C-alpha positions as CSV (number, residue, x, y, z in Angstrom):
1,X,-113.4,-18.2,-101.7
2,X,-111.0,-19.4,-99.0
3,X,-111.8,-22.5,-97.0
4,X,-113.1,-22.0,-93.5
5,X,-110.6,-22.4,-90.6
6,X,-110.4,-25.9,-89.1
7,X,-111.2,-27.8,-92.3
8,X,-108.4,-30.2,-93.6
9,X,-106.7,-29.3,-96.8
10,X,-108.0,-31.1,-99.8
11,X,-106.7,-31.4,-103.4
12,X,-103.3,-30.6,-104.7
13,X,-100.3,-32.8,-105.2
14,X,-100.0,-35.8,-102.8
15,X,-97.2,-35.5,-100.2
16,X,-93.9,-37.0,-101.3
17,X,-94.6,-36.8,-105.0
18,X,-91.9,-34.9,-106.8
19,X,-92.8,-32.3,-109.4
20,X,-92.5,-33.2,-113.0
21,X,-89.4,-31.0,-113.7
22,X,-87.4,-32.6,-110.7
23,X,-88.5,-36.1,-111.7
24,X,-87.4,-35.6,-115.4
25,X,-84.2,-34.0,-114.4
26,X,-83.3,-36.9,-112.0
27,X,-84.1,-39.4,-114.8
28,X,-81.8,-37.5,-117.2
29,X,-78.9,-37.4,-114.7
30,X,-79.3,-41.1,-113.9
31,X,-79.4,-41.9,-117.6
32,X,-76.3,-39.9,-118.2
33,X,-74.6,-41.7,-115.4
34,X,-75.5,-45.0,-116.9
35,X,-74.1,-44.1,-120.2
36,X,-70.9,-42.8,-118.6
37,X,-70.2,-46.2,-117.0
38,X,-72.2,-46.2,-113.9
39,X,-70.4,-47.5,-110.8
40,X,-67.1,-47.7,-112.6
41,X,-67.4,-44.1,-113.6
42,X,-68.1,-43.0,-110.1
43,X,-65.2,-45.0,-108.7
44,X,-62.9,-43.4,-111.2
45,X,-64.2,-39.9,-110.2
46,X,-63.7,-40.7,-106.5
47,X,-60.0,-41.2,-107.3
48,X,-59.6,-38.4,-109.8
49,X,-61.6,-35.7,-107.9
50,X,-62.1,-36.8,-104.2
51,X,-63.4,-33.5,-103.1
52,X,-66.2,-33.4,-105.6
53,X,-67.1,-37.0,-105.0
54,X,-67.3,-36.5,-101.3
55,X,-69.5,-33.5,-101.8
56,X,-71.8,-35.7,-103.9
57,X,-71.8,-38.3,-101.2
58,X,-72.7,-35.7,-98.6
59,X,-75.7,-34.7,-100.8
60,X,-77.1,-38.1,-101.2
61,X,-76.7,-39.5,-97.6
62,X,-79.5,-39.0,-95.2
63,X,-79.1,-36.0,-92.9
64,X,-80.3,-37.9,-89.8
65,X,-79.2,-41.2,-88.5
66,X,-82.0,-43.2,-86.8
67,X,-81.2,-45.8,-84.3
68,X,-83.0,-49.1,-83.5
69,X,-84.2,-48.9,-79.8
70,X,-83.3,-52.5,-79.2
71,X,-79.9,-52.1,-80.9
72,X,-78.8,-48.6,-80.1
73,X,-76.3,-46.7,-82.1
74,X,-73.2,-46.2,-79.9
75,X,-70.7,-43.3,-80.5
76,X,-67.4,-42.6,-78.9
77,X,-64.6,-40.0,-79.0
78,X,-61.0,-41.0,-78.7
79,X,-58.5,-38.3,-77.7
80,X,-54.8,-38.9,-78.1
81,X,-52.3,-36.7,-76.3
82,X,-49.0,-36.1,-78.1
83,X,-45.9,-34.7,-76.4
84,X,-44.3,-32.1,-78.6
85,X,-40.8,-32.8,-79.5
86,X,-38.2,-30.4,-78.2
87,X,-35.0,-30.0,-80.1
88,X,-31.8,-30.7,-78.3
89,X,-30.0,-27.6,-77.0
């Protein structure tokens, strides 16, 4: 029987708890990284395969950047105008 409307959800997995397969897979990946050399291995991969390494970095960095209201994050854009070189006639 479905719960009546307006009642809060009860039961189930707690918010933020990964399922067992994801948790186990993450542990295996971290174990393999440790056996491969950890940070030294990642540095070597950054030099050998920068495209793949940057894809990894993009996946592990947070998607949003939060700013402290008392110390705001400032951004800026710099535009450089370059005159095209004309060959001498």
